[in-house]
C-alpha positions in Angstrom: 4.6 -3.6 -14.7 3.7 -5.5 -11.6 7.1 -7.3 -11.8 8.8 -3.9 -11.3 6.5 -3.0 -8.4 7.3 -6.3 -6.7 11.0 -5.8 -7.2 10.9 -2.4 -5.6 9.0 -3.4 -2.5 10.9 -6.6 -2.0 14.2 -4.6 -1.6 13.2 -3.4 1.8 12.1 -6.2 4.2 10.9 -3.7 6.8 8.6 -1.9 4.5 4.8 -2.2 4.5 2.9 -2.3 1.2 -0.6 -0.9 1.1 -3.2 -1.6 -1.5 -6.7 -0.1 -1.4 -8.3 -3.5 -2.3 -7.5 -7.2 -1.8 -8.8 -7.8 -5.4 -5.6 -6.0 -6.7 -3.2 -8.1 -4.6 -2.9 -11.1 -6.9 -0.2 -9.7 -9.2 2.1 -8.9 -6.3 1.5 -12.3 -4.8 2.4 -13.9 -8.2 5.8 -12.1 -8.3 6.4 -12.7 -4.6 6.6 -16.5 -4.6 8.9 -16.5 -1.5 6.4 -14.3 0.5 8.8 -11.4 1.3 6.3 -8.6 0.7 4.6 -7.3 3.9 1.3 -6.6 2.2 -1.9 -5.2 3.7 -5.1 -4.7 1.7 -7.7 -2.5 3.3 -10.8 -3.1 1.2 -12.4 -6.5 0.8 -13.9 -7.6 -2.4 -15.1 -5.0 -4.9 -16.6 -2.5 -2.4 -15.4 0.8 -1.2 -13.3 1.1 1.9 -15.2 1.5 5.1 -13.9 3.2 8.3 -13.4 0.0 10.3 -11.1 -1.5 7.6 -8.5 1.2 8.2 -7.5 -0.3 11.5 -5.6 -3.0 9.8 -3.1 -0.3 8.6 -2.6 1.1 12.1 -2.0 -2.4 13.5 0.9 -3.0 11.0 2.6 0.4 11.0 4.8 -0.4 14.0 7.0 -2.8 12.1 7.5 -0.6 9.0 10.3 1.9 8.4 8.9 2.7 5.0 5.5 2.5 3.4 4.7 1.9 -0.3 1.2 2.9 -1.1 0.2 1.3 -4.4 -2.6 3.6 -5.7 -4.0 1.2 -8.2 -7.7 1.9 -8.7 -7.9 4.3 -5.8 -10.8 6.3 -7.3 -12.8 3.0 -7.3 -12.0 1.7 -3.9 -11.0 4.7 -1.9 -12.6 7.8 -3.5 -12.5 9.8 -0.3 -8.7 9.1 0.2 -9.2 7.6 3.6 -5.9 5.8 3.4 -4.0 9.0 2.8 -5.7 10.6 5.8 -4.8 7.6 8.0 -1.1 7.7 6.9 -0.9 11.5 7.6 -2.6 11.1 11.0 0.0 8.4 11.9 2.8 10.9 11.1 3.8 9.7 7.6 4.5 12.0 4.7 5.1 11.3 1.1 8.7 11.1 0.0 8.3 10.4 -3.7 6.1 9.1 -6.5 7.0 6.3 -8.8 5.1 5.0 -11.8 5.3 1.5 -13.2 3.5 1.7 -16.5 0.3 3.2 -15.1 0.7 1.7 -11.7 1.4 4.6 -9.3 3.4 3.9 -6.2 3.9 6.5 -3.5 6.7 6.1 -1.0 6.1 7.3 2.6 8.3 7.8 5.6 7.9 9.0 9.2 7.9 12.8 9.6 10.7 14.0 11.8 
C-alpha cells in the first residue's frame, strides 16, 4: 500500500522520510507527483549501505521535526541496522510502528 505510505508522510511537510535504498523510492515518487515528500535514500543501487552513505541522513536532520523510516527490504540493504544506530546517536527515538500491507513504517521523534 504505497499510496497509504505516501499519504501518511505527505501530511507533515517538516518530516523526513528515510529509505534504506534508492531502488525502493520509485513508488513514493509515483504517489508524490507534487514533490512534497522530503525523501532521503541512503543506499545506492542494489548494494548494502556503507558507512559513508549515512552522512546524508545527518545532513538533512536539522530540517525535520519528525522522521518516517520506511523499513522496506531492510534485511537486504541494511542488515546491520546502521540507520537505526544513526538515528539513535542523533537523539531520535521510535514513537510508533505502522504497517501498510507489509510495508513497515517507523515514526521517530527527538528525545526530550
